[in-house]
N, CA, C and O of each residue as an XYZ file, in Angstrom:
888
protein
N      -7.700    -23.165     26.936
C      -7.192    -23.002     25.566
C      -7.600    -21.650     24.982
O      -6.810    -20.981     24.317
N      -8.855    -21.261     25.246
C      -9.341    -19.970     24.735
C      -8.542    -18.823     25.339
O      -8.231    -17.850     24.652
N      -8.208    -18.936     26.631
C      -7.427    -17.898     27.293
C      -6.022    -17.812     26.711
O      -5.475    -16.721     26.551
N      -5.439    -18.970     26.395
C      -4.102    -19.002     25.788
C      -4.120    -18.305     24.439
O      -3.222    -17.524     24.126
N      -5.151    -18.588     23.633
C      -5.273    -17.958     22.324
C      -5.436    -16.446     22.458
O      -4.842    -15.670     21.709
N      -6.256    -16.049     23.434
C      -6.506    -14.625     23.643
C      -5.228    -13.914     24.084
O      -4.923    -12.823     23.601
N      -4.486    -14.530     24.996
C      -3.234    -13.943     25.474
C      -2.206    -13.841     24.345
O      -1.479    -12.853     24.245
N      -2.154    -14.869     23.500
C      -1.221    -14.826     22.377
C      -1.604    -13.712     21.406
O      -0.743    -12.987     20.906
N      -2.898    -13.585     21.148
C      -3.350    -12.534     20.235
C      -3.018    -11.157     20.785
O      -2.593    -10.277     20.036
N      -3.206    -10.962     22.080
C      -2.908     -9.673     22.703
C      -1.414     -9.375     22.674
O      -1.003     -8.243     22.417
N      -0.608    -10.394     22.939
C       0.837    -10.214     22.918
C       1.330     -9.922     21.505
O       2.183     -9.058     21.301
N       0.786    -10.650     20.532
C       1.155    -10.416     19.137
C       0.821     -8.984     18.728
O       1.593     -8.336     18.020
N      -0.330     -8.498     19.177
C      -0.739     -7.127     18.839
C       0.219     -6.118     19.451
O       0.554     -5.122     18.809
N       0.671     -6.356     20.688
C       1.642     -5.454     21.314
C       2.939     -5.429     20.524
O       3.553     -4.374     20.365
N       3.357     -6.582     20.031
C       4.592     -6.652     19.238
C       4.422     -5.903     17.924
O       5.320     -5.176     17.497
N       3.275     -6.079     17.286
C       3.004     -5.376     16.023
C       2.952     -3.869     16.248
O       3.503     -3.103     15.457
N       2.293     -3.444     17.322
C       2.257     -2.015     17.635
C       3.660     -1.477     17.890
O       3.990     -0.353     17.512
N       4.478     -2.302     18.536
C       5.838     -1.874     18.851
C       6.677     -1.700     17.593
O       7.403     -0.713     17.472
N       6.590     -2.648     16.646
C       7.393     -2.491     15.430
C       6.925     -1.282     14.632
O       7.735     -0.598     14.007
N       5.625     -1.017     14.650
C       5.123      0.167     13.952
C       5.679      1.448     14.569
O       6.058      2.372     13.849
N       5.727      1.504     15.886
C       6.263      2.676     16.570
C       7.753      2.844     16.295
O       8.225      3.960     16.079
N       8.493      1.738     16.303
C       9.932      1.810     16.051
C      10.203      2.244     14.609
O      11.088      3.065     14.369
N       9.457      1.706     13.659
C       9.626      2.108     12.265
C       9.363      3.600     12.117
O      10.112      4.299     11.434
N       8.298      4.093     12.757
C       7.962      5.517     12.671
C       9.066      6.391     13.261
O       9.346      7.478     12.756
N       9.689      5.908     14.332
C      10.709      6.694     15.020
C      12.090      6.568     14.389
O      12.809      7.559     14.266
N      12.463      5.357     13.989
C      13.833      5.083     13.577
C      13.987      4.715     12.104
O      15.107      4.667     11.594
N      12.873      4.453     11.413
C      12.954      3.956     10.053
C      13.157      2.454     10.046
O      13.477      1.863     11.078
N      12.973      1.836      8.896
C      13.140      0.390      8.778
C      14.562     -0.019      9.149
O      14.770     -1.068      9.760
N      15.536      0.803      8.782
C      16.929      0.463      9.062
C      17.252      0.514     10.547
O      18.298      0.017     10.965
N      16.373      1.106     11.355
C      16.647      1.246     12.780
C      15.940      0.236     13.655
O      16.063      0.288     14.879
N      15.200     -0.683     13.057
C      14.488     -1.664     13.877
C      15.433     -2.777     14.316
O      16.430     -3.057     13.650
N      15.113     -3.401     15.432
C      15.895     -4.520     15.944
C      15.065     -5.300     16.943
O      14.150     -4.756     17.562
N      15.379     -6.552     17.097
C      14.619     -7.420     17.998
C      14.603     -6.861     19.421
O      13.545     -6.797     20.048
N      15.762     -6.459     19.932
C      15.834     -5.983     21.310
C      15.008     -4.718     21.510
O      14.307     -4.578     22.513
N      15.092     -3.806     20.559
C      14.351     -2.545     20.670
C      12.838     -2.798     20.634
O      12.087     -2.197     21.403
N      12.402     -3.677     19.751
C      10.974     -3.989     19.635
C      10.487     -4.715     20.885
O       9.419     -4.405     21.411
N      11.270     -5.680     21.357
C      10.883     -6.435     22.549
C      10.745     -5.516     23.758
O       9.808     -5.649     24.544
N      11.684     -4.584     23.902
C      11.629     -3.652     25.026
C      10.385     -2.766     24.951
O       9.711     -2.554     25.959
N      10.081     -2.251     23.761
C       8.925     -1.370     23.602
C       7.619     -2.144     23.824
O       6.659     -1.608     24.376
N       7.594     -3.402     23.390
C       6.388     -4.217     23.550
C       6.256     -4.787     24.964
O       5.181     -5.239     25.359
N       7.360     -4.762     25.725
C       7.333     -5.327     27.068
C       7.263     -6.836     27.065
O       6.600     -7.436     27.910
N       7.962     -7.464     26.095
C       7.962     -8.926     25.994
C       9.389     -9.418     25.844
O      10.307     -8.640     25.583
N       9.562    -10.715     26.011
C      10.849    -11.340     25.748
C      11.053    -11.460     24.240
O      10.107    -11.746     23.506
N      12.268    -11.244     23.782
C      12.522    -11.377     22.350
C      12.321    -12.812     21.873
O      12.149    -13.053     20.678
N      12.343    -13.758     22.800
C      12.074    -15.157     22.454
C      10.667    -15.284     21.866
O      10.440    -16.079     20.954
N       9.719    -14.492     22.395
C       8.348    -14.550     21.895
C       8.259    -14.059     20.460
O       7.445    -14.557     19.683
N       9.083    -13.092     20.104
C       9.064    -12.587     18.727
C       9.514    -13.686     17.768
O       8.943    -13.851     16.690
N      10.525    -14.423     18.163
C      10.971    -15.549     17.334
C       9.904    -16.645     17.294
O       9.669    -17.255     16.250
N       9.263    -16.888     18.434
C       8.265    -17.952     18.495
C       7.038    -17.604     17.655
O       6.505    -18.465     16.954
N       6.589    -16.363     17.719
C       5.358    -15.976     17.032
C       5.565    -15.628     15.564
O       4.691    -15.876     14.734
N       6.739    -15.046     15.239
C       6.932    -14.521     13.884
C       8.171    -15.071     13.177
O       8.413    -14.743     12.015
N       8.945    -15.892     13.853
C      10.128    -16.466     13.221
C      11.318    -15.542     13.190
O      12.331    -15.870     12.571
N      11.229    -14.389     13.842
C      12.343    -13.451     13.863
C      11.950    -12.101     13.302
O      10.783    -11.852     12.998
N      12.939    -11.236     13.168
C      12.700     -9.860     12.731
C      12.153     -9.800     11.310
O      11.213     -9.051     11.041
N      12.734    -10.582     10.396
C      12.270    -10.558      9.005
C      10.816    -10.991      8.901
O      10.031    -10.384      8.172
N      10.461    -12.039      9.628
C       9.086    -12.517      9.601
C       8.122    -11.507     10.184
O       7.017    -11.332      9.671
N       8.531    -10.838     11.257
C       7.692     -9.821     11.878
C       7.491     -8.644     10.936
O       6.370     -8.160     10.784
N       8.565     -8.176     10.301
C       8.461     -7.042      9.378
C       7.561     -7.382      8.193
O       6.723     -6.575      7.791
N       7.739     -8.572      7.639
C       6.901     -8.997      6.513
C       5.441     -9.097      6.937
O       4.545     -8.669      6.211
N       5.210     -9.661      8.109
C       3.832     -9.773      8.613
C       3.205     -8.396      8.776
O       2.048     -8.197      8.407
N       3.950     -7.448      9.322
C       3.427     -6.099      9.534
C       3.013     -5.456      8.213
O       1.935     -4.868      8.115
N       3.865     -5.567      7.206
C       3.572     -4.937      5.913
C       2.383     -5.603      5.234
O       1.630     -4.944      4.517
N       2.207     -6.902      5.455
C       1.166     -7.650      4.745
C      -0.127     -7.834      5.536
O      -1.049     -8.499      5.062
N      -0.207     -7.258      6.728
C      -1.361     -7.538      7.581
C      -2.563     -6.647      7.271
O      -3.641     -6.864      7.824
N      -2.401     -5.648      6.398
C      -3.538     -4.827      6.009
C      -3.512     -3.397      6.489
O      -4.427     -2.630      6.191
N      -2.471     -3.017      7.235
C      -2.401     -1.628      7.687
C      -1.932     -0.710      6.563
O      -2.401      0.424      6.459
N      -1.034     -1.171      5.737
C      -0.508     -0.346      4.653
C      -1.327     -0.496      3.383
O      -1.588      0.481      2.682
N      -1.727     -1.710      3.097
C      -2.565     -2.001      1.932
C      -3.754     -2.820      2.402
O      -3.574     -3.787      3.143
N      -4.957     -2.462      1.996
C      -6.143     -3.160      2.509
C      -6.189     -4.621      2.086
O      -5.874     -4.963      0.946
N      -6.585     -5.472      3.019
C      -6.810     -6.880      2.702
C      -8.274     -7.018      2.292
O      -9.176     -6.915      3.123
N      -8.492     -7.247      1.021
C      -9.850     -7.264      0.482
C     -10.367     -8.696      0.371
O      -9.739     -9.549     -0.256
N     -11.504     -8.942      0.980
C     -12.126    -10.251      0.840
C     -12.688    -10.382     -0.570
O     -12.929     -9.371     -1.231
N     -12.904    -11.621     -1.048
C     -13.529    -11.789     -2.373
C     -14.851    -11.042     -2.495
O     -15.173    -10.517     -3.560
N     -15.618    -10.993     -1.404
C     -16.899    -10.285     -1.442
C     -16.692     -8.789     -1.631
O     -17.449     -8.142     -2.355
N     -15.666     -8.235     -0.979
C     -15.379     -6.808     -1.125
C     -14.888     -6.496     -2.525
O     -15.294     -5.500     -3.124
N     -14.005     -7.353     -3.054
C     -13.524     -7.158     -4.426
C     -14.693     -7.175     -5.396
O     -14.744     -6.373     -6.328
N     -15.618     -8.072     -5.183
C     -16.781     -8.157     -6.069
C     -17.655     -6.915     -5.928
O     -18.222     -6.432     -6.909
N     -17.759     -6.407     -4.722
C     -18.546     -5.197     -4.505
C     -17.911     -3.998     -5.209
O     -18.611     -3.102     -5.680
N     -16.583     -3.990     -5.275
C     -15.874     -2.877     -5.908
C     -15.926     -2.927     -7.432
O     -15.652     -1.927     -8.095
N     -16.274     -4.082     -7.989
C     -16.341     -4.197     -9.447
C     -17.348     -3.171     -9.988
O     -18.514     -3.190     -9.593
N     -16.914     -2.281    -10.883
C     -17.827     -1.241    -11.388
C     -18.996     -1.814    -12.189
O     -18.921     -2.915    -12.734
N     -20.067     -1.040    -12.243
C     -21.251     -1.444    -12.987
C     -21.103     -1.088    -14.462
O     -21.465     -1.878    -15.335
N     -20.576      0.088    -14.737
C     -20.439      0.563    -16.108
C     -18.967      0.565    -16.523
O     -18.092      0.852    -15.706
N     -18.700      0.252    -17.764
C     -17.320      0.125    -18.231
C     -16.539      1.427    -18.123
O     -15.319      1.400    -17.965
N     -17.217      2.563    -18.205
C     -16.519      3.848    -18.087
C     -16.206      4.206    -16.637
O     -15.509      5.188    -16.381
N     -16.712      3.420    -15.684
C     -16.481      3.712    -14.265
C     -15.206      3.079    -13.714
O     -14.840      3.332    -12.567
N     -14.525      2.258    -14.517
C     -13.312      1.620    -14.022
C     -12.257      2.641    -13.619
O     -11.526      2.433    -12.650
N     -12.175      3.739    -14.356
C     -11.163      4.749    -14.046
C     -11.331      5.283    -12.626
O     -10.342      5.587    -11.959
N     -12.571      5.398    -12.159
C     -12.814      5.906    -10.807
C     -12.213      4.969     -9.771
O     -11.615      5.418     -8.794
N     -12.373      3.671     -9.985
C     -11.796      2.693     -9.077
C     -10.272      2.815     -9.064
O      -9.655      2.819     -8.000
N      -9.674      2.914    -10.242
C      -8.214      2.965    -10.338
C      -7.646      4.214     -9.670
O      -6.729      4.121     -8.855
N      -8.191      5.386    -10.014
C      -7.572      6.591     -9.456
C      -7.913      6.799     -7.983
O      -7.107      7.357     -7.239
N      -9.096      6.357     -7.550
C      -9.426      6.490     -6.136
C      -8.493      5.640     -5.273
O      -8.037      6.085     -4.220
N      -8.211      4.408     -5.727
C      -7.334      3.536     -4.947
C      -5.921      4.092     -4.887
O      -5.300      4.085     -3.824
N      -5.402      4.575     -6.017
C      -4.041      5.114     -6.046
C      -3.941      6.360     -5.170
O      -3.011      6.485     -4.374
N      -4.881      7.270     -5.310
C      -4.862      8.496     -4.526
C      -4.987      8.193     -3.038
O      -4.253      8.754     -2.224
N      -5.920      7.302     -2.680
C      -6.127      6.925     -1.279
C      -4.850      6.309     -0.692
O      -4.461      6.637      0.429
N      -4.211      5.431     -1.439
C      -3.006      4.747     -0.959
C      -1.896      5.732     -0.646
O      -1.262      5.635      0.405
N      -1.652      6.675     -1.539
C      -0.507      7.576     -1.329
C      -0.823      8.742     -0.408
O       0.097      9.372      0.114
N      -2.088      9.045     -0.196
C      -2.417      9.960      0.901
C      -2.024      9.312      2.226
O      -1.486      9.969      3.118
N      -2.299      8.025      2.339
C      -1.942      7.294      3.560
C      -0.425      7.305      3.768
O       0.048      7.535      4.881
N       0.334      7.058      2.704
C       1.791      7.024      2.840
C       2.369      8.399      3.165
O       3.421      8.487      3.799
N       1.709      9.461      2.748
C       2.177     10.802      3.089
C       1.845     11.162      4.538
O       2.579     11.919      5.174
N       0.751     10.626      5.054
C       0.245     11.065      6.351
C       0.783     10.272      7.535
O       0.921     10.827      8.625
N       1.092      8.985      7.351
C       1.461      8.136      8.472
C       2.956      7.813      8.449
O       3.455      7.241      7.479
N       3.674      8.180      9.521
C       5.140      8.051      9.535
C       5.660      6.650      9.254
O       6.616      6.494      8.493
N       5.047      5.611      9.859
C       5.537      4.249      9.643
C       5.363      3.834      8.189
O       6.247      3.202      7.611
N       4.217      4.188      7.591
C       3.982      3.863      6.183
C       5.011      4.558      5.299
O       5.539      3.958      4.362
N       5.296      5.828      5.598
C       6.290      6.556      4.816
C       7.660      5.894      4.927
O       8.380      5.795      3.933
N       8.026      5.443      6.113
C       9.344      4.816      6.305
C       9.451      3.502      5.535
O      10.523      3.165      5.032
N       8.347      2.757      5.439
C       8.364      1.543      4.613
C       8.569      1.907      3.158
O       9.341      1.252      2.458
N       7.885      2.947      2.690
C       8.079      3.412      1.315
C       9.521      3.855      1.094
O      10.113      3.544      0.061
N      10.078      4.566      2.038
C      11.474      5.022      1.943
C      12.431      3.848      1.827
O      13.441      3.938      1.129
N      12.123      2.746      2.506
C      12.991      1.564      2.479
C      13.106      0.966      1.086
O      14.084      0.277      0.792
N      12.124      1.215      0.219
C      12.145      0.618     -1.123
C      13.247      1.206     -2.003
O      13.587      0.623     -3.032
N      13.810      2.348     -1.614
C      14.876      2.956     -2.423
C      16.221      2.945     -1.697
O      17.187      3.540     -2.176
N      16.291      2.273     -0.546
C      17.550      2.178      0.187
C      18.438      1.107     -0.425
O      17.951      0.104     -0.947
N      19.733      1.327     -0.357
C      20.706      0.382     -0.901
C      21.510     -0.268      0.220
O      21.740      0.325      1.273
N      21.929     -1.507     -0.040
C      22.848     -2.214      0.859
C      22.319     -2.328      2.287
O      23.059     -2.120      3.249
N      21.052     -2.654      2.414
C      20.457     -2.860      3.730
C      19.515     -4.057      3.631
O      18.500     -3.997      2.938
N      19.852     -5.139      4.320
C      19.084     -6.376      4.191
C      17.664     -6.227      4.714
O      16.733     -6.796      4.144
N      17.485     -5.471      5.792
C      16.141     -5.264      6.327
C      15.287     -4.471      5.352
O      14.105     -4.762      5.169
N      15.895     -3.462      4.726
C      15.174     -2.685      3.715
C      14.798     -3.562      2.528
O      13.741     -3.374      1.926
N      15.657     -4.517      2.188
C      15.350     -5.442      1.091
C      14.110     -6.278      1.418
O      13.257     -6.499      0.558
N      14.019     -6.736      2.661
C      12.857     -7.505      3.091
C      11.598     -6.654      2.996
O      10.570     -7.108      2.494
N      11.682     -5.417      3.482
C      10.535     -4.506      3.441
C      10.129     -4.211      2.005
O       8.942     -4.193      1.682
N      11.111     -3.979      1.145
C      10.825     -3.650     -0.252
C      10.136     -4.804     -0.968
O       9.203     -4.587     -1.741
N      10.585     -6.016     -0.716
C       9.963     -7.176     -1.350
C       8.523     -7.349     -0.895
O       7.634     -7.591     -1.711
N       8.291     -7.225      0.413
C       6.929     -7.362      0.939
C       6.033     -6.246      0.412
O       4.873     -6.484      0.078
N       6.562     -5.043      0.339
C       5.818     -3.899     -0.199
C       5.409     -4.168     -1.648
O       4.256     -3.952     -2.023
N       6.353     -4.636     -2.456
C       6.056     -4.869     -3.871
C       5.032     -5.987     -4.042
O       4.163     -5.905     -4.910
N       5.128     -7.020     -3.226
C       4.151     -8.111     -3.313
C       2.748     -7.616     -2.976
O       1.771     -8.060     -3.579
N       2.647     -6.705     -2.024
C       1.335     -6.176     -1.647
C       0.791     -5.227     -2.715
O      -0.403     -5.255     -3.011
N       1.642     -4.397     -3.293
C       1.204     -3.526     -4.382
C       0.694     -4.367     -5.550
O      -0.348     -4.069     -6.132
N       1.433     -5.414     -5.883
C       1.046     -6.293     -6.987
C      -0.289     -6.970     -6.704
O      -1.147     -7.056     -7.582
N      -0.462     -7.448     -5.476
C      -1.726     -8.086     -5.101
C      -2.893     -7.124     -5.267
O      -3.923     -7.477     -5.842
N      -2.727     -5.915     -4.766
C      -3.808     -4.936     -4.831
C      -4.152     -4.590     -6.277
O      -5.328     -4.482     -6.625
N      -3.143     -4.417     -7.114
C      -3.375     -4.078     -8.522
C      -4.080     -5.226     -9.239
O      -5.020     -5.005    -10.003
N      -3.625     -6.440     -8.992
C      -4.255     -7.595     -9.643
C      -5.710     -7.753     -9.214
O      -6.561     -8.108    -10.030
N      -6.000     -7.494     -7.948
C      -7.373     -7.645     -7.449
C      -8.323     -6.610     -8.048
O      -9.508     -6.885     -8.239
N      -7.797     -5.416     -8.343
C      -8.671     -4.305     -8.719
C      -8.545     -3.868    -10.176
O      -9.089     -2.830    -10.552
N      -7.844     -4.633    -10.995
C      -7.665     -4.193    -12.385
C      -8.941     -4.368    -13.211
O      -9.337     -3.456    -13.936
N      -9.581     -5.521    -13.107
C     -10.823     -5.815    -13.846
C     -10.653     -5.551    -15.352
O     -11.549     -5.000    -15.992
N      -9.524     -5.939    -15.901
C      -9.253     -5.669    -17.310
C      -8.368     -6.782    -17.869
O      -7.492     -7.295    -17.174
N      -8.603     -7.149    -19.123
C      -7.797     -8.160    -19.809
C      -7.421     -7.655    -21.197
O      -8.141     -6.868    -21.812
N      -6.269     -8.131    -21.673
C      -5.849     -7.774    -23.019
C      -4.823     -6.663    -23.077
O      -4.457     -6.211    -24.162
N      -4.350     -6.213    -21.910
C      -3.318     -5.183    -21.869
C      -2.441     -5.428    -20.653
O      -2.853     -6.093    -19.703
N      -1.234     -4.889    -20.689
C      -0.292     -5.089    -19.585
C      -0.567     -4.057    -18.494
O       0.135     -3.053    -18.379
N      -1.603     -4.324    -17.695
C      -2.001     -3.365    -16.670
C      -0.965     -3.257    -15.557
O      -0.869     -2.217    -14.906
N      -0.185     -4.319    -15.327
C       0.879     -4.240    -14.319
C       1.929     -3.202    -14.729
O       2.393     -2.430    -13.889
N       2.306     -3.176    -16.005
C       3.303     -2.218    -16.466
C       2.775     -0.793    -16.357
O       3.493      0.114    -15.937
N       1.525     -0.608    -16.738
C       0.906      0.719    -16.611
C       0.892      1.139    -15.144
O       1.219      2.280    -14.816
N       0.518      0.228    -14.276
C       0.456      0.529    -12.847
C       1.838      0.806    -12.273
O       1.982      1.643    -11.382
N       2.863      0.107    -12.777
C       4.227      0.332    -12.296
C       4.646      1.779    -12.550
O       5.301      2.395    -11.709
N       4.271      2.316    -13.700
C       4.599      3.705    -14.021
C       3.895      4.650    -13.056
O       4.506      5.582    -12.534
N       2.616      4.408    -12.822
C       1.840      5.286    -11.951
C       2.306      5.180    -10.491
O       2.482      6.192     -9.813
N       2.501      3.954    -10.023
C       2.947      3.738     -8.647
C       4.351      4.302     -8.448
O       4.633      4.935     -7.430
N       5.233      4.072     -9.427
C       6.594      4.591     -9.325
C       6.616      6.108     -9.240
O       7.357      6.683     -8.443
N       5.807      6.749    -10.058
C       5.742      8.217    -10.039
C       5.213      8.723     -8.701
O       5.763      9.667     -8.134
N       4.155      8.105     -8.194
C       3.581      8.539     -6.921
C       4.546      8.292     -5.762
O       4.634      9.102     -4.839
N       5.266      7.174     -5.811
C       6.246      6.878     -4.764
C       7.356      7.924     -4.763
O       7.721      8.449     -3.711
N       7.881      8.218     -5.923
C       8.970      9.187     -6.035
C       8.530     10.565     -5.537
O       9.257     11.221     -4.791
N       7.347     10.996     -5.948
C       6.870     12.310     -5.525
C       6.571     12.353     -4.028
O       6.762     13.386     -3.386
N       6.103     11.236     -3.472
C       5.849     11.172     -2.037
C       7.149     11.322     -1.256
O       7.182     11.994     -0.226
N       8.213     10.701     -1.741
C       9.517     10.828     -1.088
C      10.065     12.236     -1.230
O      10.649     12.766     -0.284
N       9.890     12.852     -2.389
C      10.337     14.232     -2.586
C       9.605     15.188     -1.658
O      10.192     16.137     -1.138
N       8.319     14.930     -1.456
C       7.498     15.832     -0.657
C       8.034     15.980      0.760
O       7.958     17.064      1.338
N       8.577     14.899      1.331
C       9.076     14.947      2.701
C      10.253     15.923      2.831
O      10.498     16.471      3.906
N      10.966     16.129      1.737
C      12.120     17.037      1.746
C      11.788     18.416      1.195
O      12.675     19.189      0.832
N      10.470     18.713      1.140
C      10.006     20.032      0.676
C      10.549     20.370     -0.715
O      10.955     21.503     -0.976
N      10.549     19.387     -1.588
C      11.056     19.587     -2.940
C       9.920     19.940     -3.900
O       8.742     19.716     -3.619
N      10.321     20.499     -5.040
C       9.380     20.738     -6.123
C       9.716     19.804     -7.280
O      10.831     19.292     -7.372
N       8.751     19.589     -8.155
C       8.961     18.783     -9.354
C       8.193     19.449    -10.491
O       6.976     19.617    -10.416
N       8.919     19.828    -11.544
C       8.343     20.585    -12.655
C       7.605     21.819    -12.109
O       6.536     22.191    -12.593
N       8.200     22.427    -11.107
C       7.650     23.642    -10.534
C       6.479     23.456     -9.601
O       5.934     24.438     -9.098
N       6.074     22.215     -9.352
C       4.937     21.947     -8.454
C       5.467     21.711     -7.042
O       6.343     20.872     -6.831
N       4.935     22.448     -6.092
C       5.344     22.330     -4.701
C       4.707     21.087     -4.086
O       3.514     21.078     -3.784
N       5.504     20.046     -3.904
C       4.979     18.779     -3.398
C       4.799     18.768     -1.883
O       4.310     17.788     -1.321
N       5.189     19.847     -1.226
C       4.951     19.938      0.219
C       3.645     20.644      0.535
O       3.303     20.814      1.705
N       2.907     21.059     -0.493
C       1.671     21.805     -0.294
C       0.457     20.993     -0.719
O       0.551     20.119     -1.581
N      -0.688     21.293     -0.104
C      -1.934     20.658     -0.500
C      -2.334     21.057     -1.917
O      -2.907     20.256     -2.656
N      -2.032     22.291     -2.290
C      -2.333     22.745     -3.649
C      -1.557     21.926     -4.679
O      -2.097     21.540     -5.716
N      -0.277     21.666     -4.377
C       0.539     20.862     -5.288
C      -0.022     19.465     -5.461
O      -0.083     18.954     -6.579
N      -0.438     18.834     -4.351
C      -0.964     17.476     -4.433
C      -2.341     17.434     -5.077
O      -2.709     16.430     -5.686
N      -3.102     18.511     -4.947
C      -4.373     18.560     -5.659
C      -4.140     18.543     -7.161
O      -4.888     17.902     -7.898
N      -3.118     19.234     -7.615
C      -2.792     19.228     -9.048
C      -2.367     17.834     -9.494
O      -2.766     17.372    -10.564
N      -1.561     17.164     -8.677
C      -1.120     15.804     -9.005
C      -2.318     14.858     -9.058
O      -2.443     14.069     -9.995
N      -3.191     14.930     -8.069
C      -4.340     14.030     -8.018
C      -5.317     14.307     -9.159
O      -5.919     13.377     -9.697
N      -5.475     15.561     -9.528
C      -6.317     15.882    -10.688
C      -5.732     15.275    -11.961
O      -6.471     14.795    -12.820
N      -4.405     15.298    -12.079
C      -3.741     14.721    -13.254
C      -3.903     13.200    -13.279
O      -4.084     12.609    -14.344
N      -3.836     12.567    -12.098
C      -4.045     11.121    -12.004
C      -5.445     10.762    -12.491
O      -5.616      9.804    -13.245
N      -6.435     11.519    -12.068
C      -7.813     11.274    -12.518
C      -7.913     11.414    -14.037
O      -8.554     10.598    -14.699
N      -7.287     12.435    -14.576
C      -7.335     12.677    -16.016
C      -6.700     11.526    -16.792
O      -7.257     11.071    -17.791
N      -5.546     11.055    -16.341
C      -4.842      9.986    -17.058
C      -5.609      8.668    -17.007
O      -5.721      7.978    -18.020
N      -6.135      8.315    -15.844
C      -6.885      7.059    -15.752
C      -8.203      7.133    -16.527
O      -8.650      6.136    -17.094
N      -8.816      8.308    -16.548
C     -10.041      8.473    -17.343
C      -9.742      8.278    -18.822
O     -10.513      7.641    -19.540
N      -8.613      8.830    -19.278
C      -8.224      8.668    -20.681
C      -7.894      7.213    -20.998
O      -8.253      6.717    -22.066
N      -7.211      6.520    -20.077
C      -6.896      5.108    -20.277
C      -8.167      4.266    -20.335
O      -8.279      3.356    -21.156
N      -9.113      4.571    -19.471
C     -10.387      3.856    -19.456
C     -11.119      4.050    -20.784
O     -11.657      3.100    -21.353
N     -11.133      5.278    -21.264
C     -11.819      5.579    -22.522
C     -11.160      4.831    -23.688
O     -11.845      4.303    -24.563
N      -9.843      4.795    -23.686
C      -9.119      4.092    -24.742
C      -9.405      2.594    -24.689
O      -9.580      1.952    -25.724
N      -9.452      2.036    -23.461
C      -9.710      0.607    -23.306
C     -11.106      0.232    -23.790
O     -11.298     -0.821    -24.398
N     -12.078      1.099    -23.518
C     -13.460      0.831    -23.935
C     -13.555      0.696    -25.447
O     -14.322     -0.128    -25.945
N     -12.795      1.485    -26.177
C     -12.886      1.507    -27.642
C     -11.879      0.576    -28.328
O     -11.837      0.511    -29.557
N     -11.066     -0.145    -27.542
C     -10.094     -1.054    -28.133
C     -10.706     -2.433    -28.343
O     -11.308     -2.982    -27.420
N     -10.567     -3.006    -29.538
C     -11.118     -4.351    -29.789
C     -10.319     -5.450    -29.103
O     -10.782     -6.586    -28.999
N      -9.118     -5.115    -28.635
C      -8.242     -6.122    -28.025
C      -8.370     -6.183    -26.509
O      -7.820     -7.086    -25.879
N      -9.080     -5.246    -25.926
C      -9.161     -5.153    -24.467
C     -10.591     -5.413    -24.013
O     -11.546     -4.892    -24.590
N     -10.724     -6.228    -22.969
C     -12.045     -6.489    -22.391
C     -12.066     -6.013    -20.944
O     -11.091     -6.183    -20.212
N     -13.175     -5.419    -20.542
C     -13.350     -4.900    -19.195
C     -14.365     -5.754    -18.455
O     -15.404     -6.115    -19.008
N     -14.066     -6.075    -17.210
C     -14.916     -6.940    -16.410
C     -15.770     -6.082    -15.475
O     -15.267     -5.556    -14.482
N     -17.046     -5.941    -15.788
C     -17.933     -5.119    -14.982
C     -19.137     -5.933    -14.536
O     -19.384     -7.031    -15.035
N     -19.887     -5.370    -13.579
C     -21.109     -6.017    -13.113
C     -22.174     -5.951    -14.191
O     -22.220     -5.023    -14.998
N     -23.017     -6.949    -14.180
C     -24.184     -6.914    -15.045
C     -25.362     -6.237    -14.352
O     -26.305     -5.789    -15.005
N     -25.298     -6.166    -13.027
C     -26.343     -5.494    -12.250
C     -25.681     -4.531    -11.270
O     -24.503     -4.675    -10.943
N     -26.432     -3.573    -10.816
C     -25.869     -2.537     -9.949
C     -25.659     -3.040     -8.527
O     -26.575     -3.566     -7.896
N     -24.420     -2.864     -8.030
C     -24.092     -3.168     -6.627
C     -23.339     -1.972     -6.066
O     -22.140     -1.838     -6.311
N     -24.003     -1.110     -5.327
C     -23.336      0.107     -4.830
C     -22.204     -0.231     -3.873
O     -22.312     -1.161     -3.074
N     -21.110      0.535     -3.959
C     -19.961      0.315     -3.087
C     -19.824      1.452     -2.091
O     -19.965      2.625     -2.437
N     -19.542      1.081     -0.836
C     -19.305      2.077      0.207
C     -17.865      1.985      0.708
O     -17.570      2.352      1.846
N     -16.971      1.492     -0.151
C     -15.590      1.232      0.262
C     -14.850      2.516      0.584
O     -14.145      2.592      1.590
N     -15.008      3.556     -0.287
C     -14.319      4.819     -0.047
C     -15.239      5.791      0.672
O     -14.839      6.918      0.966
């Protein structure tokens, strides 16, 4: 039984690696059961057996933690800031870290690209799974009550997504070269400034409460 479990885990990993490679090469719109099965060296029957088909495999890939970290309750608790003014650091570090990853890794970028594609059922599946993971991550790391943090995050995530897509085409935005490290340093500095200002405003608002540690717990997450 242990050998069967081990073999299944190894085969599943080959299939996951294969879909990642195909997405990187062909985009979400270019994936298919036959292509993935051939690259993984398995029967396509196994993909249906293990993941329920292409949609299930794609959703599993997006939600397995490669694109967005799967945080245990203990890790989330460790990330909870000690001081109320430190929440901004958590917010901007996570956003910056996430979109550096999407700029650097081809498969991650192709999943992001799928969120703006029209009339493609596979892209719709990817977009839904992507949004569910973004929402999960934001809810886990907000540590704030009394304000619509999802709406605020939607603005920030939407802006970063759009600029990440522009960057691939060597475009500029408001004169900032998004294909350069200098351009992205300016964007990331602005993200830090905005979240710091939001944190400061939240601290002084009587309607907003911030959830912080009562004792110091250092985090080594980033």
